[in-house]
N, C-alpha and C positions, 0 to 999 in steps of 0.2 A: 838804323836798319842795316842788315847784313846783305852783302851782294856776292856775286860769284867771281870775285877778283882773282882768286888763286888760279883757277882754270884759264881765265882770259889772259893772265900774265904769262902762263906757260905757252899758250897758243901764239901770243905775240913774239915771245922769245924765239920760238922755233921758226916762225915766219921770217923774222928779221935776221937771225944769226945761225939758223940751221945749215948743216952741210948737205950738199946735193949728193945723191947716190942712186944707182939702180936698185931694184928690189925684186923679190920673187915673182910679183905679178906683172913685171915689165912696165909698170906705170911710172916709177921713179918717185922719190920722196926728198923732202928736207927733213933732217933728223938731228936730234941731240940725245946723247946717251947719259942716262942718270938724272932724273928730275923727281921732284916730290911736291905734293900739296896736302894740306890738312884742312878738314871740314868739321867744324864743331856742330854737333847735332842737338845740342841742348835746347835750342830755341827755334832753329830753322832747319829746313830740309834743302840740301844742295841740288836743286834742279835748275839746269841752265835756262836763263830767261832771254838771252840775246838772240835766240832762235826758238821756235816752238819745239818743245821736247815732250814726246808722248809717253807719259808715265804709265798709262794703261799697258802699253806694249812691254815696257820694262818689267812691270810687276808680273804680267802673265809669263814672261820668259823666266823670271826668278823662281816662281813657284814650280815651273816645269823643271828647272835645274834641281831644286830641292827634292822633287818627286823622283829624281834619277830616271826620268824618261828620256831615252835617246832618239825617239822618233818624232819628227816634226808634225805629225798629225794633231797632237795635243795643241800645238800653237796655231796651226791652220784652222782648226775647228773654232778657235777663239779670235780669228781674224788677225793673227800675228804672223808676219811673213819675213821676219828678220833673218831666219836661217834657211830660207828656200834655196838660195843660190848654190850652196855647197852640195846637198844631195842631188839637186837638178844637174849640176855640172858633172857629178859622178855618173849620173844616168846617161848623159850625152857621151862622155868619154867611154864608158863601158859598152855602149851600143854602137860605137863608131859613127856617131852622128855629127861630128864636128864640122864636116864640110857642108852639111845641110843647115846646121844652126851655128854659124860662127859666133864666138862669144861676144856679147854686148851688141850684136846686130838686132835689128827689129824682129827678125824671125826668131832669134834666141829669146827675146823677151816675151814674144807671143807664145812660144812653146813652153816657157817657164810658167806662164799663167795657166796653161792647159794642164801642166804637170801638177801644179798646186790644186787645181780644181778636181783632178782625179783623186788625189789623196783626201780631199775634203769629202767627196761623195762616196768613196769606198769605205766599208767598215774597217775597224782597226786591225782585224785579223786577216784582211785580204792580202794575198801574196804580193801584189804590187806595192801596197803600203808597207808591208814588213820588209821587203827587199830594198825599195828605192827611197823610202821615207826615213830610213835609219842613218844616223851619223856615226854609228859604231862606238867604241869605248871612249867617248870624249869626256869633257869636264866632269859632268855630274855623275857619270858612271864611276869615275875615280873618287869623287866625293863620298859615294855611298857604298861602293863595291870595288875597292881599289884592287887593280890587277885581276879582277874576277875572283878574288879570294874572300869575299864577303867581309872586308874590312870597312866598316861604316865610320869614316873619318868625321863626318859632320856630327853624328850622334855621340861619338867619343869626345869631340870637342865640347859639346854642350854638357856632357857629364863632368868633364874636367872643370869647366867654368863653375858648375854647381858645387863640386866636392873637393876640388884642388885648385882654387882660384889663383894661387901664387905661382902656379906652374908656368914656366917659360917655353913650354913645348906644345901649346895649344894651337896646332897648325893643321890646316887642311890643304893637301897638295893635289892639284890636277895634273902635275907634270910627272908622268910615268914613262921613263925611257923604254921600258919593256914593251909598251903598247903604242908608242908614238906612230909607228908605221901603219897601225891598224885604224888610226883616226882619220876622218875626212879633213879635219883641221886641228893641228896640235894646239893646245891651250895657250891663248894669249895672256889671260890672267892666270898665271902659273900656280900660285898658292897664296893663301891668306892666313893671318895669325890673329888670334884674340888675346887681349890683355885685360886683366881685371884690376882696377884701383880699389883695393879692399878697404882703404880708409874712407873713401867717399861712396862706396857701392856703385861704381860706374864701370861701364864696359867700353873698351876700345877695340877697333878692328883696323888692321893694316893689310892692304892688298899689294902684292908684288906682281906687277904686270910686265911680262917680258917684251911684249909688242903692243904699242898703243897708237891706234889710228885716232889722232887728236881731234879731228873735226867730226868724224862720223860716229865713232863708237865710244870714245872716252866719256862724253856726257851720259851715255847709257850706263857705262861701268860705274861712274860715280854714284848715280841714283840707285843702281841695282845693289851695290854693296852697302850703301847707306841704309837701304831698306832691310837688307840682311842683318845689319847691326841692330836696327830697331826691333826686328822680329826676335832675334836671339836674346836681346836684352829683356824683352817682355817675358819670355818663358823661363828666364833665369832670375827674374825679380831684381834686375839691375837697371840703372839709368843709362841710356845711350849717351856716349860722350863724343870721342873724336874718331872720325874715319880718316886714316892716313893713306894716301894713294902714292905708292912708289912706282915710278915708270922707268923702265930700263931703256928700250929703244922707243923713244917718243918721236912720232913723225907726222908730217902733213904730206899727203899725196899731191903730186904735181897738178892733178886735175881737180884739186880742192882749193887751190890758192884763191881764186876769185870768191868762193864761198866764205873762206876765212876772212878775207878783207871785208866782205859785206857784214859778217857777224861782228867783227871787231869795231865796225862803224856804229853799231847799235848800242845805245846806252842801256846798261843792265837795270832790271827792275828789282825791287826787294824780293827776298826769297820767301817761298811759301812755307806752310806747315803740312806735315803728313800725319794722319791719325789712323790707327788700326781699330776698326769698329768692332771686330769680333773678339770675344774673350778667348784667348789662346793660352794654353798651359804646357803643351807638349809639341814635339817635332811632328807628330801625326796631325795635330791641329793645324800646323803651318801648311802641311801638304794638301789640306783640303780647302785652303783659302782661294778665293776668286777676287778679281779686280773690284767687285762690288763691296768687298769687305774692307776697303780702304777709302779714306776721304782726303782729297787734296784741297787745302784751304788757302785762298789768297794767291793763286798762281796767275801771274800776268806776264805775258811774253811777247816778243816780236813774232814775225811771220815764220812760216816754214821755209827753210833753206835746203833745197835738195842737192844731193851729190851722189855720184855713182859709187857702187861697192866694188872694191878690188878683190876678185875671187882668187 
């Protein structure tokens, strides 16, 4: 049986040997610069089992990314709230409401729920949704319309995999210095690269992640990009092989240490399998997928371990 040892080893290494420093969010972190893990997808799917990890939310977000939708309404309509904090805080800052709703206060959380409810109940073309639900030119905008110049990197990568598989330049970059100041959150997973084993007809994917919240978001990133590898392999008629996760600034927030200790105490369960139920052949087919088009088999995990998001 295959377990999630690579991720847990990195988590333990940072907890035990990471360097303390302040950070942008004023929360403080323990960090190590330059780490890597590899996950073989031939038989198992790398979904963390030492805490409950919600694959439905991860896949809903991934399809949203691929669709290059930058508005959180798509997510909220599907009961996925992992991006609510950033547009909500932008709304608070822009309307000078910080004194009324201090960040992370009970009033702040209550107002954030009302903010999300507005976006859910209003139509997608409502001025409030268009203005305050949008994240501006973040990751997926760069994937599919780089720099606003209609450069569809993801489509180009898929074409290269099919027609020029030995190419060492099959890269999709979310890091665009020309538009960083326009983004509500500069991309943490900065760019990814595909590699084709033409001898064995296998597809690899490596993610280069500049900033890695090891407890809260890295389990999501592992599952998300592993799913992306499965999807692209399927429409390029290749076998999914290894997802390599390269982490530059890998950190644990100071207010996540107790949660990390709890997670590392839990014994990992064997990894599950993930099946794509729908017959997909093109990028457009992927864009139309919903969570119900996937089947997670044999997932057994420990309980949910909650932790605050650092905005």
